[in-house]
N, C-alpha and C positions, 0 to 999 in steps of 0.2 A: 679072131674076136673081135680085134679095131676094125675090120671093114664091117662087120657084124653091127657094132654098134653106132657107125657112122662117126666114130673118134675125129679122124681129120677135116670131115667136111663140119663138124660141130665147132671144132677148132678154129676155124678160118672164120666162122661165123662170129665167134664170139670176142676174136681177134677183131674184126672188122666194125664190129658193135664199139669196144673199148678206144681203137685211133677214132672213130666218130665222135666221142665222147670227150676227147682227150684235145681233138678240133674245138668241139665248142666250146671247152672251157679256154682255151688261148684267145678264140673270140670275144668271149667276154670278160677275158680280164684285161685283154686291148683295150674293150669300149669304156671298162671302169679307169683306167689308167688316163684315157683320153678326158672322160668326163672331170675328173679333179685336176687334170693338167687345166681343164680348161677354165675351172674354180679357179685356181689359182692365180693363173694370168687376168682374171676378171678382179680380183682381190689386188694384184699390183697396179693393173689400172687406175682401180679407185684410189687407192693410197698416193699414188701420184698425184691424181688430180686434187686432193685432197691438202698435202703438200704445196702443188701452185696455186690453191687457193690460200692457201695460211701466208704463202708468202705475198701476194699480191695485198691481204688484207694489210699484213705488215709494214709494207714500201705505204699504202695511201696512209695509215695512221699515222706515221713518222716518216714526213716529207723531208 
C-alpha cells in the first residue's frame, strides 16, 4: 500500500522542502541580527562622538 501511494517519495520531498525552509529561516535570522548589530554599533559611535564634542566644549568654556 505504501508503494502504491508513493509514501516514501512524498515523505522525502516534504522533508527536503522543510529543510530548505529551515535553512532560509536561519539565513534571514542571521541577516536580521547583523542589521540590528550594525545599527547598535552606529549608535555607540554617535554617542562617543557626542561625548567627545561635549568634552571639548567644556574645555573651551572653562580653560
